[in-house]
N, C-alpha and C positions, 0 to 999 in steps of 0.2 A: 503494500498499498503507501503511495506517493507521501512523502511528509510535507504538513502542511501546518508553521507556527504564524499564521497571519493572525495578528490581535493577542499572541500570547506574552504576558510578563518573562523576564528574565530573571529571577529572584534568588534562585540557588538550583544546582544541578541533582540535587533531590527529588524535584519538579519534574526532571526530563529522561526519557529513555534512553539507553544506548545508543537505539537508532538516531532517534532526534539528535543527539550527543553527534554522532556520525555525520549528518547529513550536515549541520553547522560546520564544522571541520572541513568537510569537502566542499563545501562554499566557501570559506575560509582561504583555502587551497588555490582554489579557482580565482578570486578576488586579487591574491597575491600575484598570480602569474601575471594577471590583467594589467597591475599598480607596475609591478616591473618592466614590461614590454610596452608600455605607454599608452594602453588600450583604454578609451574613456569607459565609464560605465555609471553615469547620473543617471540611474533608474529612479531616484527618489525624489527629482525636481519638484518642485512647490510644495512639498512637505518641510514640516520644521521641527528642529529638535531642542531641549531644554537640557543643560546639567548642573544637577544641583548640586553642588558640594561643600559638605559642612566637614568635611577633611580636605586640606589640600593634596594636591599631587603633581607629578612630571608625566608620567606615562599615562596615567589613566585620563588625565586630561586633554592632551595631546591626543592620545589614540582617538578616542571622543569626536574629538575635533574635527581631525583628519579625515576620517571616515565618513563624519556626516557630510563634509563639505565635498569629500569624492564621487559621494552617492547624489549630489544634487541639494542637499537640505541647506535651508539654513539654522544656523548653529546658534544660540543665545547660553553662555556662561555664566553663572551665580555663583559667587565667590561666599564664603562663610558669610560675610558681612554685607551681603546683597539682596539677602532675601528673609522675611520677616515669620519663616516657618519656626511654631515653638516659641517664638516670641510674643510677636504683637498677631498672631495669626495661628489657628490651630494646623497640623498636618492635613487633615481632611480636608478642609475649607483650600489651603493651599493645593491639595491636588486637585481641586476641583476648577480651581481658577485655571492653573497649569495646564489641566486639559482640555479646557475651551479654547485655548489658545496656540498648544501643540501638538503635536501627531505622536511623541514619544518623550518622555522621562527620564533620564538616568540622575540615580542617587548615588552619591558617594559619602559615607557619616557613619553613624555609630551604630544603635541597637536595630536587629533585623526586622522588629517590630516597625521601627518608622519606614522603612522599605515595605513591607508588607502594608502598612496603612493608606501609603502612597497608591499600590496597586488598586487596594479595596476601591478607593476613592475617585480616582484618577479619570478612567473611562477611556484610557488609551494605554498603549503598552509603556512598563516600568520597567528598566534596568538595573540592575544592583551594580554600581560600578564598588563597591566595598564596604561590609559592615562589620560589626565587630564579631560576627560568627562565619562569616561566609565572604567568598571572594571567587565568585565564577569565572568572569571574564577574564581572571589571569590563568585560569584554570585551563583553557580552549587554547592561549598561547603556549602555556607549559606542554600539551597533548602534541599538539602542531610539530613544536621544534623535536619532542622526543621521538616523532615519527620520522622529521625531516634527517635526524642524524643513527636513528638506530632500527628505521623501520617500522612494522607495526608494533604497539604498545600490549597488544597480546602475550601475558604471559612473560614479559620483563618485572626485574625485580626494581623497584623503587622505595629508595630510603628517605625520608625528611628525619634530618638532625635538626635537634635543638629543643625550641619550646612549641610540644606539638601539639598544644591547645589552642594555638591560636586559627586567625580566620583563613590563612591558605595552608596550614595544615589541614585542620577541618576539612577544606573544600578537596586538597588534594587525595585526603583517604577515600573522598566520596567519588571524585573521578576515576582514581583506580578501580576500585569497586564495579561500577558501572559498566569501566574497559575490559576489565578483565587484567589488569594489573596487580601482581604483589605487591602488598603496599605494608613497610614496616614504617612505625613512629618508633625514632630512637634521643631517647631523652630521660631526664629524670622523672620518677613517677608520679611527683608531684604537679609535674607540666605534662602529664599526658592528656590525652581529650577525654568530653564526656563520657561516661558508661554508655548512656543512652546511644548516641551516635554512634559510637566503636558497635555497639550490639546490630543497630541498623545498618551499618555497613557490613557489617560481618554477615547478614543475611543476604543482602545484594550480591555481595563476593560470591558467596555458595553458588547463587544461581549464575556464574558468570567465570566458573572456575578460576578464580584464584582466592588469595588470601588476604588477611589482616590479621598482624601484629604487633604486639608492643613490647620496647625491651629499652633497659637502662644499661645495655652491656655495649659501650660504642664498636669493638671487634665485631663481635656478632651483628650486630645492626649495620656495619659496612657490606661485611663478608657476601662476596656475590654479585653486587648490588650493578646492575647498569647502569643506573641514573642516582647521584646524591644531592639531595636539595637541601638548602638550610635557607633562612631568614635573620631579621636583625632581632637581637635578643630582647628588645624593646619595643613594645608597638608603638603604632600611632595614637595619642591622648593618655597614656600611659605617664603617673609622674617620674620626674629626674630621681628622686630617692629611691626608686626600684630598682637602679641599675646597680648598686650594690650587692645585692640580693642576686641579681639573673647573671652577675660574673660569676659570683661562686656559686653560683648551680649549673651553669651552663659551660663553664671555660673548658671543661675537656671534652664537650661536644664539638671544638670547634671544629671547621673542617680543613683539615690541612694535607700535606704530601704524604704523611704516614697513613692517617684514614684513606685517603685516594687510592695510595698502594693496596689495601685491602679490600677493595672493589674491584670489578673484573677489569683486565686491563684494555677495555674497549670502554670504559665507564664513564661518561659526561657529568659535568657538576653544571646545576643550575642553581638562580635566586631570583627571586621577582623585583630586588631592587629597591630603595637605594639601600648599599651594603656600606659597610663601614670595615673596610681592606687596609685601610691607610690610616694617614692622619690627615688627610688633603680636605676634611670636613671640618664644620667648627666643632660637632658636636665630638666627631675623632681627635680631635686635637686636646679636646676638654677630657675627656675620659682618658686620654693616655697621661695627661697633669696629672688626674687624680687616684689614676688604679695603677700607673706604669706598664699600661698594654697597647701595643701599637696596632694590631688587629685583632677581631674582633671573632665574629662567626664563621668568618672564613680569613684563611691567610693571602697578601697580595701575590705570593705565588701561585696559588691555585686560580685563583681569581684571575688572572692574565695567562695560566696555562692555553694549550692548545684542545685541553678538555674542556674548558668554561665555553659554554652557551649561553652566555646570560645576555648579548645582545643581540642576540638570533632570537631569544625570547622575548627581550623587550621590541624588540621591531613586530611581531606575530603579533603582540597586543592590538595594532594596528588593522591587522587582516582579519582577525578573529572576531574584532567589537564590530569589524564594519558587518560581518556573516550575521550578526545577532541584528543590527539595525535594520537591516536588507531583509532577513529572513520576517519580522516582526509585524513591518509595513509595508512590505511589498503586496 
C-alpha cells in the first residue's frame, strides 16, 4: 500500500511505522540527489511555514529554513523573544492563531506536552524540532548517514555512549527498534532511559528482529559496534552547576581512540552537535579552566578522524527535514 503522510504531525517516531520511516528516508535521499545536481524542486510554492523556537539552534533552524525555501515555502522564524506563547497567550491559542496563517508549524523547545498541545489545536501539521524527551528529525538524518556509510541499518550494532536518558538517546533507541538495529545504551545506571520507554522499545525490537540492552561497562558497550554515538554531557536548558556531577559520572564514557579501537574496524563515529571536543568555545574554555579537562564527550582525535561522520550527519538534517515538510504538506 502506498505511503501517504499528508496532514500528519511529526512529533515522535513511536507514531510512525517502519514503512513510513523508510518512505521519509527514501524521499530524503531523492531530495539530496536533486540538491546536489542543482535540480529545482519548488513543489510547495504558495505554502508558508513558521518555526517556533523556545530553544536556539544552528542546525535545526538552518535545516528548516533552507528546506522550506528550497521547496518554495515562505518561512517565518520566531525566536524565544518573539512569541507570546505561554506568557501572554496560551499554547492552544497560539496554535490556533498560527494554524490560521501557516500551512505547517515547527516547534523546538521544552516538554513534549507542548508540541503535543500545539498539534492538538493547530489544524495543520506540527513538526518536533526537539523537545526534552524526543528529537525525531535528528534520527532521520542519523539513519541516512549510517546507510550512506555502512549500507542497510538492519542488523547493525549501534552504541550510544553517555547520558542515555536524554532526548537524543531516547529517539535513537526508538528508531533502532523500528528499523532493526541492535541498540546498546552505555552509561552510568542513574542515566539510563525510563524503564517504560525501554520496555516499549524492546517490544518493538522483538517484532523487527533486533535487541535493546543497557550496560554500564564501557568495553562491553563498545565491543563489536558498527556505530559509536555520543552527545554533550549537559543538555540545553540544564543549569551550569550540573557540570560537576556530570563530568564525574561520565568521564569514563568519553569516546576516545581506545574506545573506538574496541568497536569494529569499520565503525563510524557520530554526534548530533554541538560538541565539546576542544576549548575553542566559551563553554569549552570555561570547563577547561574550572575542571582541567580540554575534551569532554569525545576527544578531538576521534572527532577529526576519518571515522567521524558528524558533518555528513549535520548536512543530512536538511535533506531529511525537507522530506518531512514535503510529505506532510504535499
